[in-house]
C-alpha positions in Angstrom: -8.0 -34.8 81.5 -5.6 -36.6 83.8 -6.8 -37.4 87.3 -5.9 -35.0 89.9 -3.5 -35.9 92.6 -4.2 -35.1 96.3 -3.3 -31.6 97.1 -3.2 -30.7 93.3 -5.7 -29.0 91.0 -5.7 -28.7 87.3 -5.9 -25.1 85.8 -5.7 -23.8 82.2 -2.1 -23.5 81.0 -1.0 -19.9 80.2 -0.9 -19.0 76.6 -0.1 -15.9 74.5 -2.3 -17.0 71.7 -5.3 -14.6 72.4 -2.8 -11.7 72.6 -1.2 -12.6 69.2 -4.7 -13.0 67.7 -5.8 -9.6 68.9 -2.5 -8.0 67.7 -3.2 -9.6 64.3 -6.7 -8.2 64.1 -5.2 -4.7 65.0 -2.6 -4.8 62.3 -5.2 -6.1 59.8 -7.4 -3.2 60.4 -4.6 -0.7 60.5 -3.4 -1.9 57.2 -6.6 -0.7 55.6 -5.6 2.9 56.0 -1.8 2.5 55.8 -0.2 -0.3 53.7 -1.1 -3.8 52.4 2.2 -5.1 54.1 0.8 -4.2 57.5 -2.4 -6.1 56.8 -0.5 -9.1 55.4 1.6 -9.2 58.7 -1.8 -9.0 60.6 -3.2 -11.9 58.8 -0.1 -14.0 59.6 -0.3 -13.0 63.3 -4.0 -13.7 63.4 -3.7 -17.1 61.8 -0.8 -18.1 64.0 -2.7 -16.8 67.1 -6.1 -18.4 66.2 -4.4 -21.9 65.4 -2.5 -21.7 68.7 -5.7 -20.8 70.5 -7.6 -23.7 69.1 -4.7 -26.1 69.9 -5.0 -25.0 73.5 -8.3 -26.8 73.7 -8.4 -29.3 70.8 -7.9 -32.2 70.7 -7.1 -32.0 74.4 -7.1 -29.1 76.8 -3.7 -27.9 77.9 -3.6 -27.8 81.6 -1.0 -27.5 84.4 -1.1 -28.7 88.0 -1.2 -26.2 90.8 -0.6 -27.0 94.4 -3.5 -26.2 96.8 -2.6 -24.4 99.9 -3.6 -26.2 103.2 -6.9 -24.9 104.7 -6.4 -22.5 107.4 -9.1 -21.9 110.1 -9.5 -18.2 110.8 -11.1 -17.3 114.0 -13.3 -14.2 114.0 -11.8 -11.1 115.5 -13.8 -9.2 118.3 -12.4 -5.9 117.1 -14.2 -3.9 114.2 -12.6 -3.6 110.9 -10.4 -0.5 110.6 -11.2 1.0 107.2 -8.7 3.0 105.2 -9.5 6.4 103.9 -8.2 7.7 100.6 -4.9 9.5 100.9 -3.5 7.7 103.9 -0.5 5.4 103.9 -0.8 1.8 102.8 -3.9 2.6 100.7 -4.3 0.5 97.5 -1.3 1.1 95.3 -1.4 2.4 91.8 1.4 1.0 89.6 4.2 1.9 88.9 5.2 2.7 92.5 8.4 4.4 91.4 9.0 6.4 88.2 11.9 8.3 86.6 11.9 12.1 87.0 11.2 14.3 84.0 14.8 15.3 83.9 15.9 11.7 83.2 13.6 11.6 80.1 14.9 15.0 78.9 18.5 13.8 79.3 17.9 10.6 77.7 16.2 12.3 74.7 19.1 14.8 74.3 21.7 12.0 74.5 19.8 9.8 72.1 19.3 12.7 69.8 23.0 13.4 69.6 23.8 9.8 68.9 21.2 9.7 66.2 22.5 12.9 64.6 26.1 11.8 64.6 25.1 8.6 62.9 22.8 10.4 60.4 25.8 12.7 59.4 28.1 9.7 59.0 25.5 8.2 56.7 25.4 11.4 54.6 29.2 11.4 54.3 29.4 7.8 53.4 26.5 7.4 51.0 26.2 10.9 49.5 29.6 12.5 50.4 27.8 15.4 52.1 27.1 15.9 55.8 24.0 18.1 54.8 22.1 15.4 52.9 20.5 13.7 55.9 19.9 17.1 57.6 18.2 18.6 54.5 16.1 15.2 54.3 14.9 15.7 57.8 14.0 19.3 57.0 12.0 17.9 54.1 9.4 16.6 56.7 8.3 20.2 57.2 9.3 21.8 54.0 7.7 21.0 50.6 10.6 22.7 48.9 13.1 20.4 50.4 10.8 17.4 49.6 10.8 18.0 45.9 14.4 19.3 45.7 16.9 17.4 43.5 19.5 15.3 45.2 22.3 17.8 44.3 20.3 20.5 46.2 20.0 18.2 49.3 23.7 17.8 49.4 24.3 21.6 49.7 24.2 23.7 52.8 21.0 25.5 53.5 20.7 27.7 56.6 16.8 27.6 56.7 16.8 23.8 56.4 19.4 23.5 59.1 17.3 25.5 61.5 14.1 23.6 60.6 15.9 20.1 61.0 17.4 21.2 64.4 13.9 22.3 65.7 12.3 19.1 64.5 15.0 16.9 65.8 15.2 18.6 69.1 11.5 18.6 69.8 11.0 15.0 68.9 14.1 13.8 70.7 12.9 15.4 74.0 9.3 14.3 73.5 10.4 10.6 72.9 12.8 10.8 75.9 9.9 12.0 78.1 7.9 9.1 76.7 10.7 6.7 77.6 10.8 8.1 81.2 7.0 7.5 81.5 6.9 4.1 79.9 10.2 2.3 81.0 9.1 1.9 84.6 6.2 -0.2 83.5 8.4 -2.9 82.1 9.3 -5.6 84.6 12.9 -6.1 83.5 15.6 -5.0 81.0 14.0 -1.5 80.4 17.0 -0.6 78.2 16.3 -3.5 76.0 12.7 -2.6 75.4 13.5 1.1 74.8 16.6 0.5 72.8 15.4 -2.3 70.4 11.7 -3.1 70.6 10.3 0.4 70.7 12.5 1.7 67.8 11.5 -1.2 65.5 7.8 -0.8 66.4 7.7 3.0 65.6 9.8 2.5 62.5 7.3 0.1 61.2 4.5 2.5 61.9 6.4 5.4 60.2 7.2 3.2 57.2 3.5 2.2 56.7 2.1 5.7 57.3 4.7 7.8 55.4 3.8 6.2 52.1 0.3 7.7 52.5 1.3 11.0 54.1 4.3 12.0 52.1 5.1 9.5 49.2 7.8 11.7 47.8 9.8 11.7 51.1 9.1 8.2 51.6 10.8 7.3 48.3 14.0 9.2 49.4 14.4 7.6 52.9 17.1 4.7 52.9 15.3 2.5 55.4 18.3 0.5 56.5 20.2 3.6 57.8 17.0 4.9 59.1 16.4 1.8 61.3 20.0 2.0 62.4 19.7 5.6 63.6 16.4 4.9 65.5 18.1 1.9 67.2 21.0 4.2 68.2 18.6 6.7 69.5 16.7 4.0 71.5 19.8 2.4 73.0 21.4 5.5 74.2 18.2 7.2 75.4 17.0 3.9 77.0 20.3 3.5 78.7 20.5 7.0 80.2 16.9 6.8 81.5 17.3 3.3 83.0 20.4 4.2 84.8 18.7 7.3 86.4 17.5 7.1 90.0 13.8 6.6 90.3 11.5 8.6 92.7 8.4 7.4 94.5 5.1 8.5 93.3 2.6 10.5 95.4 0.0 7.7 95.1 -0.6 7.6 98.9 -1.4 11.3 98.9 -4.8 12.9 98.3 -5.7 14.6 95.1 -5.5 18.0 97.0 -2.0 17.3 98.1 -0.8 15.9 94.6 -2.3 19.1 93.0 -0.6 21.5 95.4 -3.8 22.8 97.0 -2.8 21.3 100.4 0.4 20.2 101.9 1.0 16.9 103.8 1.4 18.8 107.1 -2.1 20.4 106.7 -3.6 17.0 106.9 
């Protein structure tokens, strides 16, 4: 270890290796009940993380210098400590301090669902010369008849499949939009990027790994290139709508009684 200079102290250098190792172990175990591909990715992440972790300490420890703040002499105060009670202003904060309203998540989910539906219909027209193919394929997620239907039947209009696909798509779009509204404030910067690219790729990987076990027949029909494109389209539009919405402050400084509506702020 290099000698310390006056006013400086050596501390361990930051590293993402432990996080990568833990993520690899998670994927390795998840692959035992989903797909061998997930386990293979987990093994790669585990090895990369473990090697990086060992290289942080071997053959030499990775450290960085940090400046020491000058010592400050604090004189004791003759006044007693004023303690804060739960529910009063400036009490310990719970993050995030500001969140998006539920309406932003609902609007983002609806907008993303429309963008996703348009792209899915375009895919049906280009690849199968029918706008109903992708609609019927979505309905197959809740209908065994559609799952085992021949390709010619999937290209035909089916009123029951249309209603089923609309319900599935609308419910999932709104739920994911609400999830975006809850999660995006927790990211430090560029929430639209996280919601538009990273999140769709992550849940597409999970769906691809799980669907082969849950519904192999449906998994064989999905064209994953277009599927990923529609998910990214949803994420970009929904994430952009949510990220551009105005945030509202949370009621973290209010007591549980006030937050639950039992009391009002004036009652206190």
